[in-house]
N, C-alpha and C positions, 0 to 999 in steps of 0.2 A: 541421657543427655550428654554426659561426659564422653561416653564411648563414640557417639556420633561426631562430636567435635574432634576427638582424637583421630577418628577414622578419616574425617575430612582433611585434617592437617597432614596426616600421613599420605593421603591421596594427592594433595597439592604438592607435597615435597617430592613424591615419586614422579609426578607429571612435569615437574619443573625441568627435569633432565631431557624431556622430549620436546623437540622443537623442529620446525620444518627446515630451518636454515642454520645449522651450527656454524660456528666461526670458521672451522677448517674448510668448509666447502667453498668459501669465497675464492680461494686460489687453488682449488683442487685440480691437480694435473699440470699445473704450471711448471713445476720442476721437471717433470717427465718430458714435456714439450721442449723445454729449454735444453735439456740434455740431448735429445734427439736432434735438435737444430745444431748444436755444437759439434755433433759427430758427422754431420752431413757435409761432404766436400762440395758437391754440386747439387743444389736444390732442384735444378731443372734436369737432372740426370735421367730421370724416368722417362722423359719425353724424347730421349736420344734414340733414333730408329736404328742406328748402326753402332752399338757399343763396343764391338770387337775391332776397332781400328788399332793398328799397330802390330798385328800378328797375322801372318799369312796362313793359308789353309794347311799346307804340308807340315809346317812347324807346329800348328795347333794339333793336328792329328797325331804327330809323333809324340808330343807331350802327353796327350790323352792316353795313347797306347802304353807309354812308359808308366804312367800313373796306374792304369789298370793292371799291368804286369807286376807292379810292386806288391799287389795283394796275392797274386798267384805264386810268385817266386820271391820271397823276401831276400834281401841282400844277405849273403852268408857272413860277411864281415860284421854286420850289425848284430847277428845272433850268436857270435862266438862268445864262449864263457870268459869271464874276466878273472878267473881264479888265480892265474899266474901273476897278474898285475897287482893283486891285492896284498901280496907279501906272504911270507911263510909263517908269520906269527912269532918271529924271534925278537 
């Protein structure tokens, strides 16, 4: 008899942590949506059919080619060692 009462009390205590709607679910995702809204400059920007206003075709092509070439031939000044500028240790 005592083991049944003890087992039922333990079962009730364990089941008390289980619920279908914990307190944290009431506002679940609200902070994420607020942060996304704060980072959005133009909420209707996705509906813009011509987002590349302000740059002409040749300038865009040249910028894209310079960007692609930066991976093929890295700038030699950027890869120069800095041993002479660090000092001689004196």
